[in-house]
N, C-alpha and C positions, 0 to 999 in steps of 0.2 A: 406746261410751266405745273411745279408741283409747289406746296407751301413751303417754305424753308424755315425751319427751326435752328438755329444758331444762337444759344444764349448761356451763359453762365453765371456762378457766384449769385448774388442777391438778383440779379435780375431772373434767373432759373426757380430760385425760391417764390419770388414774387407772383411770378406766372403760375407754377403747382399751386399756390395757395388759391390765386384766383378762380383758377379752374376748379378745383374742390370747391369753393364756395358757390357755385352756380349749380355743383349736383346736391340736391336734396337730402335729406338724412332718412336714413329707412324708417326712424323712427315717427317720421313726420305722418300726417294724414295722408298726404296725396302716393307717397311712397308706400302705403300699405297695400296698394291694389296691386303690386307687383311683387308675388308670391315665390320666385326664384330667376334666374339666368344664367341659363348654360351657355358655355363659351365652346364650340367646336372647332377643333385644331390639328392642324399636323405638322408633319417635320419636312422644314425647307431646308433651302443651302444655305439660310443662316440661325438655322434655327427654330422653336416654334412659331406657327402662323398661324393666325387666326382664321376662319373663313364663313362662321355664321355666327349667329347667336341667336337662341330661344329664350322669351322674355313669356313667362306665364304671370298671368294676370287673375283676379278674381272676377273681374266683369269686363267682358270681351266688348260689351256693346256700346263703354265708353270710347272703343277706338273705331267704330264705323266710319269716319274722315280720316283716318291717320294715311300717310304718307311719306316716301322715301324724304322727299321735301324737307319735314319735319324735323329732321336728325341731322347733325352734323358730328363727325369723329374729328378728334385733335390727338395727336400721338401716331399715328398711323403712319408707319412707311416700310419702305421691303426689306429691311433687318439689315442692310450694306452700313457700316458706322463712320467709314471713310471715303471722304472726298478725293480728288485727286492728288491736292496739295496735303493728303495723309492729316487733314483737322477733323475732328468728328463733329459731323452732321446729322442731323434727321430730318430729311426731306419729306414733310407730309403730303400726302394724296391731295391733289385739288380735287379727284372727282372721288368721291370716297365707295361709289361703286355701290350704294346701297339699293336692295331689291328687297320688296316688304310680302310677304304673305300670312294669311292667317286659317287659322284652322282650331274650332273646340276654341280653350281659352288661353293659346297660346299664337305668339308674333315671332315668325321665323324672319331673322334679318340677314340676308345676304350682304355678305361685304368684300371689298376687293382687298384681296388677304393682303394682312400685315404682320409685323414683327409681333408677338402677343409676350409680355403685357407692356410692350410698350419700347422704348429706346434709352441711349443714355442720359438723353435731355430733358425728356417727357414722358411720362406714361399715359398708354391710350385713356380716352375719355368719349364717352357715347352722350352727347348733351341734344335734348329737344328742350325749346323753348316754350312750345307751342303744349306739350306734355310731359312737364318737369318729372315727374312722378317715375318717367320710363329713361331719364338719363341714369348711366352708372358707369364706374369705373373698375378696374379689376377687384375692389375691396367688396363689392356689391356681386361679382360672380358667388356663385353658390356651388357649381360643379364645371369641369373642364373635361371635356371627353377629345384624347388624341388620337388620331386614325392611326392603325397597326401598332404604337405604341401599347394602347389598352390590351392588345392580342397577347401581348410577354406577361408570360407567370412570374412572380417575385419570389427567390427564394434564398439559401445560402447552400454553402457545401464547405467542408473540412476534409481534410484532406490527409492521408497516413500518417505525413509527418508533422500533423498540428496545426498546419496554416487552416486557415475561414476567410472565404470573400463572399460577398453578397452577389448574386446575379439574375439575370433576366434571362428565360428563355421563350422563345416564340417555336411552338412544334407545329410541324406540317398537318394538314388535316389527311394527310395520304395514311394508308393500313400498313404499307410498307416504307420499309427503310429509304431512306432519301438524303438529300444532300445536307450539309451541316456548315453554315458558315461561322466562323468564330470571329468576333468584332472586339479588337482593343483599342479602345480609346486614345483619345489625346489628354494633354496636361491640364484643358482648361475642364477636364470633366473628372477630375478626380473627386473623393469625398466617400460619405456614406449613406445617401440619401437613396440608392439602387434606384436612380432614375435618371440623373445627369448624362448615362453613358448612352443613352438612348434618344435625348431632345435637343442637344446641341447643334447635329448636323445629321445628314442622313445614311451615316456608315451602318447603323443598324437596320434601317428601316426600307433600306431602296433598295433588297434582294426581293422579295416578296413583292413589293410596289412594282418591281421591273418585270414581273409575272412569274418568277422563279419558284418552283414549288419546293422550297427548302425551309428546313427549320434555323433558326439564327442564335447564337450564345453569346452573351454578352457581361462579362463579370464586371464590378467596377472595385479599382485600386484605392486606396485609402491615400496615400499619397504620391506624389511624384517622385522621381527617381533623378539623383542631379545628373550633370555633364559628364562625360568620360568614364561614364559606370566600370568599365572593361579596367580602370586602376581602383575602383571602389570595390573591396572583396565583401566587406559587410552588404554593401546594397544588394553585390549581385548575387549575393547568398538569397538575400529574400526575394528577390527577382527571379531567380529559380526555383525555389519557394513555391512560389504561386503556380510558375508554370507547371511544374510537380501536379500540384492541386487541379488545376486546367486541364491536364494529361488526365485524370482519375476520372474527374466530371464525364471527361468526352466519353472514357472508355467503360461509361456507365451508361450513359445514352448509346453506345453500341452496344452493350448487352442486353439494354432494353429491348433492341430491335427497332429503335426510335430512329438510328442514322447507318447510312451507309458507309462503310469505314473505306471505301475505295474513291470516297469522296467530302473527305473533309477539307474545308477550304480555308486561308487565315489573312487576315486584311486590319491592316493597325494603320494608323495617322499619327505624325508627329510622333508624341512618345510612344504609342502604340505603333510607329514604325518603327521603329527600333527596337521595339520590343518584339514587335515580329520576325523579326531578322534572329534575333537571341532566343525566341520560341523555337524557331526551324532549327538554329544550332544544336539545341536541346534534344530535339524530337526531330531527327531529319526524315524519319520515316513514316512521320505522322500526317503529313498535308500532301492533298495531291495537287495545290497550289497557293499561290499566295500572292496579293496585291500588298504592295509596300510603299506607302504617299508619306513624303517628305520626311523620313527618316531621321531622329535624332541622332547623336553618335555614340550609339550603343555597343559598335562592334568594334572601332580602332580608331588610333588618330586620324582623324582627316588630312590635319596639316603635313601629315610622312608622307610614307612611300604606300606604294600596294602590298608591300610584302607582308603586313600582319593581317590585312584581310583577306590573303589568299591563305594565308593559314589559321583564320579562323574561320573561314567561309567553307573551306575542303570539301566539306561533309555534304554541302547543300548543290551540288554539280547535277544531282539528277531532279533538281525540285523545278516546276514550272513558276520562274518568278516574274512579276511586272513591276518594276521600280519607276517610280514617277513623282518629281519634284520640280520645283518653280527653280529656273536659272541662279535668281538672284533673291530666295527665299531668306530672309533677316533675320529670320528666327533659329530656323536649323539649315546647317550649311549644306548647300548641295554637293560638296566633296565626298559626303558619306554615300550615297547614291553613286554618285559616278565613280568612287572607287572601289564598290561592292560590286559594279557592273564589273567593271576592269577583270577586277578579282575573279568573278565567276568566268569570265570570257576566257581568261588565259588560262584558267583552270580545265577549260573545256567545254565547259556547260555550252550546250545549244537550247535549253532549256529558260535562259533568262532575255527579260526585254527591261527596254529603260526608254521614258519620256521625259525629256527636259523642256518643261516650257519657259516662254522668251517674256521678257516684261512687255512687250508688244503685245503678244497674244494674252497675257493676263489682265493688260488695262482694256480689251476688248471685252473682258468679264467683266469690266468694272470691279477689279481687283486690286488695289491699290498699296503702296506704299506698306505697313505691317501685316496688310492683308495679302501680300503675298505668299503668305505662307499659309495660305487657305488653297493649295494644291488642289485637294479633295472635292472640292467644289467642281470643277470641271472634269475632273477622273470619276467621280461617280455619277456624272450627268451622261458619260461616255457608254453608249450600249455595248459599243465594241469590247471595252475593256469588260463590263459585266459578262457578255456573253463567253468573251475569251476563260474568264473565270471558270464557269460552268461548262466547259468544253474538255477540263481538264479531269484525268481519274485515273487515280493509281493503278488499275487493273491489269494498263501493259507497263508493268513494271520494269521488263527488260530495256524496252523502248525509253525509257525513261532514267535507265540507271547508267549510259555508257560510258564508259570514260572517254580520255581525250585518248582519238585512233595512235596517235603518232609519237605518244608522250610513255616515257615507262612510268611503273606503276608499284608504289610504297605498298608497304603490309599493311598502313593503317588504311590504305583506298580499297586494297583487297578486300579489308576486313568488313568496308563500309560497304562495297559493292554486293559480298554475299549476304550481310545482312537484308540487304534491300531486297535483291533478288528473291531469295528465300525466304522473306517474310518470317524471319527468325524472331522467336518470342523474346520478351523481356527476360533478362536474367537478374536472377534475385542475389546472385552470389556476388562478392567483389574480386579481383585478381589483383594477385601480389607482385604486381609489376609497378615498378616506381617510376616509369619512365611515361606514364601514359595520365598520370593524376590531372594534371594541368589542360588534357588533351580534350579537344571535342569531339575525338572519336574514340573516348572511354567506352561509349554505349554499345558502338558496334563490336568492337574489340572484346567488350565482357560475354559479347553475346555469341561470337565465334568460338570465343573458348570455351564457354560453356556447352556449346554443344559438341565440343570436340572436332573440329574443324581445323582450327589453328593452334600452335602450341606459342609460347615465350622460347624466347632465342637462348635466354638463361632462366633460372627459377624464380627470378626477379626484375626480369626486362621483356620486353616485346619489339621493342627497336622499332618502333611504328612507321619510324622515315628510311628505314632500309628499304632498297628495293627489290623485287620478287623476282627470284631463277624461275627457269622451267624446272627445275626439279623442286623446287620449294610449291610452285604451280600443283605440278603433278602431285604431289602430297595431299594436297587440300581435296583435290576432285579424289582420291583414292579413299579419303577420310568420308568424302561425302557419300561417297558410292556403298561403303560400307554400313551407314548409318540408315540412308535411304531404300538401299536396294533398288534402283532403277531397272526396269525392264529394258535393257539395253542387248544386241546382238553381241554375243562375247565372238572376237574376230581373231585369227590365227596370225597372231601380228610377229614380225622378226624382231628378235631381241635386238636392242641397240650396239653396235659395235664401240660405241662410246661411253657404255656405262657397266662395267663389270660387277659382277654377282655382289662383290665388297661396298658398293658405294651405298651409300647411306640410304639413298631412295630409290634402291633399285627397283625392290617390288612395288612401289608404287609408281614407278614408271611404266614395268609391265603391267598393272591393272588400266591404267590410261588409253595405254596403246590397244590393247585388247578390247576397250569398250570403245575404240574409235573415238575417244575425243581429243587426244592429243597424238601426233604422228611425227614418224622422224623425216629426214628430209629424202631427196634422193641418193643421198649417200650412204641411207641407213643408220645415219647418226642423229642423236636428240638434242646433242648440246646443252648438257643438263645445268650447264653453271653461267647461261645467256640468260641477260636479263628480258624478261616480257614488257611488251608496250601494251597501252589500251584495246588496242583492236583484237589482239589475241583472247585477251580477256574479256570482252565484249563476245566474241565468236563463242566462246568456252559456256560461259552463261547462259546463252541463249538456247543453251541444250539440255541446261540443268534445271 
C-alpha cells in the first residue's frame, strides 16, 4: 500500500501550510548547523527524479545516533499523476527507502527515487522530529545535480537566415567522429530556459545512458506551433527557418570533426514528432534514421485521404523511419501516424516501420486517460528501438535509395534519387521553375539542375510529375558521365535500330550503350519513348 494524497482547494492549502510549519526556518539556531543540502537527481520516464540527498553539517558529532527511522518523507511519488479513472492523484510511498551513510561532515541520504520536487498536489518535504534542523524542502536545497543533463553544454546559435535558438549539446568523449542524435522536444517543453527540453522525459538522455557512444543535440523552441501547420504559411515558414538553423548547426559540428555525417539521427515526440517529419521533408538526405513518436498533425489532414500524405512524404522513401503512436492517443490523433505509414509503403518504402500501442497495453504500463499520449515512455524503454536506430547508416546510400521496383518514375523522383545516391552538394542558386515552388522536391531538383544532370522541360517549368522515358534517363546518365568521367570500359555497341541520328537523344543513347549502362533489347531496339520503372533506375544507380 502507498500513502495516498488526493486533496484540493482549501484542504490542500491547509496541508501545505501545516507541512511548512513543521520545517524550521533556516534562520533558527538549530538550522544553522546545516550548511548545504544537495539533491542528486536523474531523468526518469515522468521527468526529474531524486535518488539521494547530501546534507552538509557543521558538527557531525551531534548525529552519532542518527538513523533512517528519524526521518519521514511526504510528497514523494513515482511521477505518474493520473489513476485509472483519470483523476489527479499523488500516491506517496509507504516505504521511503531511506538509507543513511556518514562521511566527514556529510550525511548521505539515499531514498526511494521520487519525482522532484514533488507532485501536483503537494511538494516533497523531508521531516525529522528527532533532529528538526535536518528537515528540509525544495526551498532549502542549495544545489541540484542531474545525471547526464549536467554533461550538456549550454549555448545558442544564429543561422544565416537570422534565426536564433538556444541549444544544449552533449559531446562524445571519443576523439573520432561519432553519431549524433537530434532531439526534438514536445509541446510541454517550449520556452527559453534552455533546460526543459532535457528534463521532462528521457528523450535527450536515454541514448548515452543506454551505452551508446554518441553526441546529442537538443534545441529549445520558444513557443509551440498550432494544429494543421500545413495550412498556416506564417507558422510553417518559421518552422522551416528553425530547421535551416539546425541544419547549419549540424553541418558546423560535422565540419569540426565531432559528428559522423553518415550517422545523424532524428527523434521527436508529439509536437517534435510532427516536426521530425517536417524536418526530414525539408532535408531528406540529412538523416540516417528517425524515430517519430505520437506525431502532431504537421504533414497533412489526418481526416482526409492518404494522397496528401503521399505528396508530402514522397522524398522520404529512402529514410529508415520508425513511427510509434498509442492507438487512442487523446492529444495527437494516431491517424497521422497511420496515414504516414500507409503513404510511405504505397510509395514503395521498405525502410518504414509502424508500432501502435493498444489501450490494454498502455494500461499495463500504468498510462491512463490523458497519459495515453505518453507513448514515448514505452518506446524509449525499448532496447530494440534504440538498437535499431543506431544500426542505421547512410553509408549504404544505394540500398537506402531504392525506388518502388514496379512503379513508373517521375522526374522529381529521379532527381531525388540522383541527389541522394550521388551525395550532391547543396545548391546556393535558385531555379526559374514555377512548377516546383511549393514542391517538397525543390531541393533535389535544384541540386541536379545546378550539377548539369537534368534540365527543365521549358525555360520556366520542370514538370516534376512527368514520368521519365528511357531517352530522358539516357540523357541524365550521359550528362553524369561527362561530369564525373567514370573509369568504365567503352564497348562497341550496336546502334539502336529505333533511334535515328536525328533523334534528340541520339548521342546520349550511344554514350550509355557504349558504357554498358543501358542496353538494347534482343531485337536491337532501345525503345526511347518507353517509360522507365523503379527497378531499371535502381539497377542503374547501383553502377553510378
